[in-house]
VOGU-3710 file (C-alpha; in Angstrom, 3 decimals, decimal comma):
1> xxxxxxxxxx> 78,932/110,778/30,454  78,827/114,245/31,968  76,629/116,846/30,268  76,407/120,588/30,910  72,719/121,185/31,572  71,046/124,603/31,694  69,902/125,131/35,278  68,931/128,811/35,113  68,794/131,865/32,866  68,414/135,609/33,270
11> xxxxxxxxxx> 68,759/138,994/31,603  69,258/142,675/32,361  68,705/145,710/30,144  69,463/149,408/30,642  66,514/151,573/31,605  66,772/153,899/28,625  65,160/152,841/25,340  66,253/154,661/22,168  63,784/154,342/19,296  64,506/154,778/15,607
21> xxxxxxxxxx> 62,601/158,058/15,757  65,174/159,373/18,211  67,898/158,144/15,870  66,390/160,340/13,154  67,183/163,392/15,289  70,820/162,307/15,720  71,936/161,241/12,242  70,682/161,325/8,657  68,546/158,187/8,712  64,926/157,132/9,025
31> xxxxxxxxxx> 62,867/154,591/10,906  61,780/153,080/7,580  65,378/152,655/6,370  66,574/151,064/9,635  63,656/148,627/9,826  63,907/147,666/6,149  67,672/147,055/6,226  68,072/145,567/9,707  64,736/144,824/11,375  65,724/146,991/14,364
41> xxxxxxxxxx> 63,039/149,252/15,872  64,668/150,203/19,167  67,647/149,482/21,406  68,578/149,983/25,083  71,368/152,438/25,900  73,332/152,338/29,152  73,026/155,430/31,300  75,030/156,848/34,184  75,971/154,102/36,633  75,070/151,343/34,190
51> xxxxxxxxxx> 78,129/149,394/33,030  78,960/146,017/31,552  79,616/144,705/35,067  76,405/146,086/36,583  74,307/144,682/33,738  76,150/141,372/33,966  75,510/141,263/37,692  71,795/141,852/37,105  71,593/139,008/34,596  73,591/136,744/36,914
61> xxxxxxxxxx> 71,323/137,396/39,893  68,244/136,707/37,766  69,752/133,393/36,598  70,701/132,393/40,149  67,215/133,231/41,428  65,561/131,197/38,691  67,870/128,258/39,415  67,320/128,466/43,166  71,066/128,849/43,712  73,473/131,326/45,296
71> xxxxxxxxxx> 76,960/132,424/44,324  78,305/129,889/46,817  77,006/127,141/44,517  79,143/128,290/41,566  82,658/127,149/40,665  83,287/129,279/37,597  82,244/132,571/36,007  82,971/133,331/32,352  81,999/136,718/30,939  81,919/137,160/27,186
81> xxxxxxxxxx> 82,421/140,842/26,406  84,212/143,242/24,089  83,360/146,228/26,272  84,814/145,516/29,730  84,544/148,015/32,555  88,345/148,186/32,679  91,286/146,935/30,647  91,904/144,892/33,787  90,908/143,399/36,144  88,445/141,256/34,215
91> xxxxxxxxxx> 84,771/142,157/34,313  84,155/138,566/35,449  86,208/139,179/38,602  84,260/142,399/39,185  80,981/140,479/38,925  82,366/137,706/41,131  83,037/140,326/43,806  79,602/141,942/43,361  77,988/138,546/43,899  80,037/137,960/47,061
101> xxxxxxxxxx> 81,744/134,882/45,620  85,103/134,254/47,319  86,127/130,978/45,694  86,464/129,373/42,283  87,649/131,169/39,161  86,408/134,024/36,979  87,694/135,351/33,671  86,645/137,240/30,549  86,496/135,827/27,044  86,716/137,983/23,920
111> xxxxxxxxxx> 85,273/136,738/20,636  83,063/139,766/19,907  79,551/138,744/18,763  80,458/135,046/18,948  81,606/135,500/22,536  78,659/133,825/24,244  78,919/130,755/21,998  82,658/130,557/22,721  81,998/131,010/26,456  79,378/128,246/26,564
121> xxxxxxxxxx> 81,786/125,923/24,728  84,547/126,799/27,204  82,331/126,278/30,258  81,178/122,952/28,816  84,806/121,851/28,447  85,508/122,778/32,078  82,460/120,854/33,275  83,066/117,754/31,142  86,720/117,818/32,221  85,775/117,800/35,904
131> xxxxxxxxxx> 87,200/121,263/36,606  83,816/122,744/37,540  80,375/121,503/38,561  78,458/124,717/37,984  79,410/127,580/35,682  77,809/130,986/35,286  78,137/132,091/31,653  77,388/135,745/30,940  77,273/137,790/27,760  77,361/141,490/28,627
141> xxxxxxxxxx> 78,028/144,589/26,534  77,842/148,376/26,501  78,563/148,881/22,814  77,030/152,363/22,924  80,303/153,520/24,498  82,467/152,500/21,534  80,168/153,807/18,810  80,901/156,783/16,595  77,562/158,544/16,958  78,191/160,510/13,762
151> xxxxxxxxxx> 78,503/157,312/11,699  74,967/156,480/10,609  76,036/153,111/9,175  76,979/151,716/12,597  75,401/153,744/15,399  71,873/152,645/14,475  72,762/148,958/14,773  73,971/148,396/18,323  72,563/148,376/21,834  73,489/147,428/25,388
161> xxxxxxxxxx> 72,431/144,611/27,694  73,368/141,353/29,384  72,136/137,792/29,547  73,288/134,755/31,517  72,818/131,028/31,906  73,977/128,604/34,584  75,356/125,282/33,386  75,414/122,338/35,794  77,136/118,948/35,527  74,610/116,138/35,206
171> xxxxxxxxxx> 74,939/112,547/34,050  73,778/111,679/30,544  73,652/108,543/28,444  75,875/109,931/25,699  73,038/110,167/23,154  71,348/113,051/21,383  68,400/112,601/23,743  70,525/113,811/26,685  69,761/117,182/28,218  72,584/119,712/28,085
181> xxxxxxxxxx> 75,233/120,783/25,594  75,459/118,143/22,855  78,148/119,754/20,706  79,987/123,033/20,093  81,548/124,072/16,801  83,949/127,045/16,834  85,757/128,786/13,962  87,828/131,898/13,285  89,742/133,462/10,411  91,880/136,516/11,131
191> xxxxxxxxxx> 92,186/137,492/7,470  88,872/139,299/7,891  90,032/141,416/10,830  89,726/144,703/8,947  86,064/144,205/8,081  84,702/144,630/11,615  86,963/146,107/14,275  87,584/148,885/16,800  90,182/151,463/15,738  91,902/151,711/19,119
201> xxxxxxxxxx> 93,443/149,748/21,966  95,929/149,970/24,838  98,890/148,692/22,813  98,249/150,673/19,628  96,577/154,033/20,142  96,303/154,084/23,927  92,606/154,897/23,466  89,388/152,893/23,507  88,607/153,702/19,867  85,373/153,375/17,891
211> xxxxxxxxxx> 83,677/150,518/16,092  84,243/150,370/12,322  82,505/148,019/9,937  82,311/147,158/6,256  78,686/146,148/6,390  78,418/144,632/2,933  81,497/142,466/3,484  80,186/141,186/6,813  76,797/140,427/5,271  78,435/138,651/2,329
221> xxxxxxxxxx> 80,212/136,147/4,596  77,624/135,764/7,349  75,097/133,288/5,964  77,729/130,878/4,625  79,734/130,878/7,848  76,667/130,386/10,010  75,434/127,523/7,837  78,874/125,877/8,068  78,883/125,552/11,865  75,234/124,552/12,115
231> xxxxxxxxxx> 75,664/121,773/9,580  78,794/120,658/11,481  76,699/120,457/14,656  74,113/118,321/12,868  76,824/115,989/11,610  78,428/115,679/15,058  75,157/114,717/16,740  73,283/112,832/14,036  70,512/115,422/13,986  68,913/117,460/11,204
241> xxxxxxxxxx> 67,128/120,780/10,828  63,845/118,914/11,311  64,936/117,942/14,836  65,546/121,556/15,922  62,777/123,041/18,051  64,315/126,510/18,247  67,035/128,391/16,414  68,405/131,168/18,628  70,738/133,202/16,417  72,962/136,152/17,141
251> xxxxxxxxxx> 70,691/139,153/16,734  72,661/141,272/14,272  70,382/141,777/11,301  66,954/140,389/10,441  67,997/139,709/6,852  70,950/137,570/7,992  68,717/135,688/10,427  66,071/135,031/7,774  68,651/134,081/5,130  70,383/131,595/7,406
261> xxxxxxxxxx> 67,129/129,945/8,492  65,931/129,716/4,903  69,186/128,125/3,709  69,009/125,545/6,519  65,337/124,799/5,978  64,288/125,995/9,436  60,840/127,672/9,353  60,474/131,215/10,679  58,135/130,075/13,460  61,056/128,153/14,987
271> xxxxxxxxxx> 63,401/131,171/15,011  63,711/133,388/18,090  64,013/137,034/17,022  64,653/139,942/19,405  66,734/142,186/17,144  63,719/144,482/16,763  63,734/145,186/20,512  67,437/145,073/21,408  69,435/145,801/18,258  72,806/144,094/18,023
281> xxxxxxxxxx> 74,050/143,605/21,585  77,073/141,544/20,490  77,915/138,823/23,045  74,718/139,614/24,983  72,329/139,001/22,097  71,962/135,210/22,298  71,447/135,004/26,086  68,978/137,921/25,893  67,038/136,032/23,201  67,227/132,804/25,230
291> xxxxxxxxxx> 65,833/134,592/28,274  62,975/136,080/26,253  61,955/132,759/24,687  62,404/130,658/27,828  60,622/133,197/30,053  57,512/133,284/27,877  57,384/129,483/27,634  58,402/129,008/24,023  61,571/127,119/24,953  60,632/124,193/27,176
301> xxxxxxxxxx> 62,473/121,371/28,943  63,591/118,790/26,401  63,552/121,163/23,418  66,500/121,010/21,027  67,950/124,522/20,787  70,548/125,670/18,263  72,663/128,721/19,118  74,756/130,397/16,418  76,774/133,570/16,002  79,304/135,360/13,853
311> xxxxxxxxxx> 81,401/138,329/14,900  84,497/140,429/14,346  87,702/138,596/13,708  85,935/136,891/12,000  84,811/134,420/14,647  81,783/132,174/14,298  80,334/129,165/16,017  77,341/127,083/17,079  76,199/125,229/20,183  73,447/122,593/20,167
321> xxx> 71,697/122,254/23,529  68,914/119,973/24,741  67,086/122,342/27,121
//
């Protein structure tokens, strides 16, 4: 059978780093409070000339370089983002143009913090269905531009950045030993839409709006939802938590990450954590964490890697990949 195998990976971060100490000068908070409640110590903030598309392009070029490929080798670009450069055209088409790609297809996908998981699942479906041989999957965000910087409950949480992987069609045996995407589990429930949302949009207010969140409500649902899709992935593939080499979670909150790993029986030394360095970068958080762990040699060829995320909507999902 055809599997979607990771051929390359890359990341891009804005130049500016904003520490918790700087946050203390902006809103009534403290480094101690932020670290204790979230695990975040700093985040990157996009500056002039840095946009979702420019960061996405940087991550894409890094992934192409690592894979030894060019844009001519791609058939498909999917960009997971909630902060596009424009209402339209899609940021993916913008990046396609920046890369000099004049063929194939490019589109955006919006599932907030679960966006990268949804995008990987979508690219995998295209590849397994024979509609593409190589897909560039990007998670890119500039959440700093939809934050209310007077709201201390949200502005301390988020950062900007982009990460990317290239998936390539390769033949597998149809077993859990195959390299590539082994399963994807996606969920959503719109009843929770008012717990994490942006209070604006073209069809409602005609404005971009700001992020709003009921933090306790999100936290209350997170661990259970994450566990649900990870256990579904285990069931679909005949694997267990003991088989997982690395858990690469959405980097929203250290307490959610630790709680989910503990409930699943995955030891902390198998969990990739970058929330301290990046904050919550929404759809960019998983590919940024993948890049960090694969670049430093933690994630190696043949490792079983579990991706999971939960985001506004609510949306949530998992992808199990043999690296």
